[in-house]
C-alpha positions as CSV (number, residue, x, y, z in Angstrom):
1,X,-30.0,-11.4,-9.6
2,X,-29.1,-9.2,-6.2
3,X,-25.6,-10.1,-6.2
4,X,-25.5,-8.8,-9.8
5,X,-26.7,-5.6,-9.1
6,X,-24.3,-5.2,-6.0
7,X,-21.3,-6.0,-8.2
8,X,-22.3,-3.7,-11.2
9,X,-22.7,-1.2,-8.1
10,X,-19.3,-1.7,-6.6
11,X,-17.8,-1.7,-10.2
12,X,-19.4,1.5,-11.0
13,X,-18.4,3.1,-7.8
14,X,-14.8,2.1,-8.3
15,X,-14.9,3.3,-11.8
16,X,-16.2,7.0,-10.7
17,X,-13.4,6.8,-7.9
18,X,-11.0,6.3,-10.2
19,X,-11.9,8.8,-12.7
20,X,-12.2,11.3,-9.6
21,X,-8.3,10.6,-8.5
22,X,-6.6,9.9,-12.0
23,X,-6.4,13.9,-12.8
24,X,-5.1,14.7,-9.0
25,X,-2.4,12.2,-9.8
26,X,-1.6,13.8,-13.1
27,X,-1.0,17.0,-11.5
28,X,1.4,15.5,-9.0
29,X,3.7,14.4,-12.2
30,X,5.8,17.2,-12.2
31,X,6.6,16.9,-8.6
32,X,7.0,13.4,-8.4
33,X,9.5,13.4,-11.4
34,X,11.6,16.1,-9.5
35,X,11.2,13.6,-6.4
36,X,12.8,10.6,-8.7
37,X,15.6,12.7,-9.5
38,X,16.4,13.7,-5.9
39,X,16.0,10.0,-4.7
40,X,18.2,9.0,-7.7
41,X,21.2,11.5,-6.7
42,X,20.7,10.1,-2.9
43,X,21.0,6.2,-3.5
44,X,24.4,4.8,-2.8
45,X,25.4,2.0,-5.5
46,X,26.8,-1.2,-3.9
47,X,30.2,-2.3,-5.2
48,X,30.3,-5.8,-6.2
49,X,33.0,-8.0,-4.8
50,X,35.5,-9.9,-7.2
51,X,35.8,-13.6,-6.1
52,X,38.1,-15.8,-8.2
53,X,37.3,-14.2,-11.5
54,X,33.5,-14.1,-10.5
55,X,31.5,-10.9,-9.9
56,X,29.3,-11.4,-6.7
57,X,26.8,-8.7,-6.5
58,X,26.7,-6.6,-3.3
59,X,23.1,-6.9,-3.0
60,X,21.1,-9.9,-1.9
61,X,19.1,-11.8,-4.4
62,X,15.7,-11.5,-2.5
63,X,16.2,-7.7,-2.4
64,X,17.1,-7.7,-5.9
65,X,13.6,-9.1,-6.6
66,X,11.3,-7.8,-4.2
67,X,12.7,-4.1,-4.5
68,X,11.4,-3.6,-8.1
69,X,8.1,-5.2,-7.2
70,X,7.8,-3.0,-4.2
71,X,8.8,0.3,-6.0
72,X,6.2,-0.6,-8.6
73,X,3.3,-1.2,-5.9
74,X,4.5,2.1,-4.0
75,X,4.1,4.0,-7.4
76,X,0.8,2.3,-7.9
77,X,-0.4,3.3,-4.3
78,X,1.0,6.6,-4.9
79,X,-0.9,7.3,-8.3
80,X,-4.5,6.1,-6.8
81,X,-4.1,8.0,-3.3
82,X,-5.3,11.5,-3.1
83,X,-2.9,14.1,-1.9
84,X,-5.0,15.1,1.2
85,X,-5.3,11.3,2.4
86,X,-1.4,11.4,1.9
87,X,-0.9,14.4,4.1
88,X,-3.1,12.8,6.6
89,X,-1.1,9.5,7.0
90,X,1.9,11.5,7.3
91,X,0.3,13.4,10.4
92,X,-1.0,10.1,11.6
93,X,2.7,8.7,11.5
94,X,4.1,11.6,13.0
95,X,1.6,11.1,16.0
96,X,2.3,7.7,16.2
97,X,6.2,8.3,16.5
98,X,6.7,6.4,13.4
99,X,6.3,3.1,14.4
100,X,8.5,0.4,12.7
101,X,10.0,3.1,10.8
102,X,7.4,3.5,8.4
103,X,7.0,6.2,6.2
104,X,4.1,7.3,3.8
105,X,5.4,5.2,0.8
106,X,5.6,2.2,3.0
107,X,2.5,2.6,4.5
108,X,0.4,2.9,1.3
109,X,2.6,-0.1,0.0
110,X,1.3,-2.0,3.0
111,X,-2.2,-1.3,2.5
112,X,-2.0,-2.4,-1.2
113,X,-0.6,-5.5,0.0
114,X,-3.1,-6.3,2.6
115,X,-6.0,-6.1,-0.4
116,X,-3.8,-7.7,-3.1
117,X,-3.2,-10.7,-0.5
118,X,-6.9,-10.4,0.3
119,X,-7.7,-10.9,-3.3
120,X,-5.5,-13.5,-3.9
121,X,-6.8,-15.4,-1.1
122,X,-10.4,-15.1,-2.2
123,X,-9.7,-16.1,-5.7
124,X,-8.0,-19.3,-4.6
125,X,-11.0,-20.0,-2.5
126,X,-13.2,-19.3,-5.3
127,X,-11.4,-21.7,-7.5
128,X,-12.6,-24.5,-5.0
129,X,-15.2,-26.7,-6.0
130,X,-17.3,-26.7,-2.7
131,X,-17.4,-22.9,-2.5
132,X,-20.1,-20.8,-4.2
133,X,-18.5,-18.2,-6.4
134,X,-21.2,-15.6,-5.8
135,X,-20.8,-16.1,-2.3
136,X,-16.9,-15.4,-2.6
137,X,-17.8,-12.4,-4.8
138,X,-20.1,-11.1,-1.9
139,X,-17.5,-11.8,0.6
140,X,-14.9,-10.2,-1.4
141,X,-16.8,-7.0,-1.8
142,X,-16.5,-6.6,2.1
143,X,-13.3,-8.2,2.5
144,X,-10.9,-6.4,0.1
145,X,-12.2,-3.0,1.4
146,X,-11.8,-4.2,5.0
147,X,-8.1,-5.3,4.5
148,X,-7.6,-1.8,2.6
149,X,-8.4,0.0,5.5
150,X,-7.0,-2.5,8.3
151,X,-3.8,-0.7,8.5
152,X,-5.6,2.5,9.1
153,X,-7.3,1.0,11.9
154,X,-4.1,-0.1,13.0
155,X,-2.3,3.4,12.8
156,X,-5.3,4.9,14.7
157,X,-5.0,2.5,17.5
158,X,-1.1,3.3,17.9
159,X,-1.7,7.2,17.5
160,X,-4.4,6.8,20.6
161,X,-2.3,4.2,22.8
162,X,0.9,6.9,22.2
163,X,-1.3,9.9,23.1
164,X,-2.6,7.9,26.0
165,X,0.6,7.2,27.5
166,X,1.9,10.7,27.0
167,X,-1.2,12.0,29.0
168,X,-0.4,9.6,31.7
169,X,3.2,10.6,31.8
170,X,2.2,14.7,32.6
171,X,2.5,15.3,36.3
């Protein structure tokens, strides 16, 4: 009974947060269209090679498959992330020195991937006959948000480490 109450409260908080975030995402739709147009103009089109009458694509198969998925994931993460949070992430990335060539889009995709992988692992564990599903739901309520905020903790640690190194480098 307690787990059902916790699950329903988690779902209601999730739905309420979506209701608050979606109007903000709709406001950004006009600027998002302009961003797509700018990105469309700047992407070079790879030229296919001709080999014995067969056309070989210049882009590897793995990139052709994963690129649309990551683009969809980035767009989804942008839609549900408030503008203020995006600006905060951008500032944190600048303070961290853009580690691993991350930008805001890649960082939001990383957060979504961590959450998605955690959900998949929890579902696979819940399908095992020896594991209680109610226990997995309870663990999931804590593990999924923790996985979502794990990249934020990592970024904060990188910022602190870089700032400490800069302070120590001062005369």
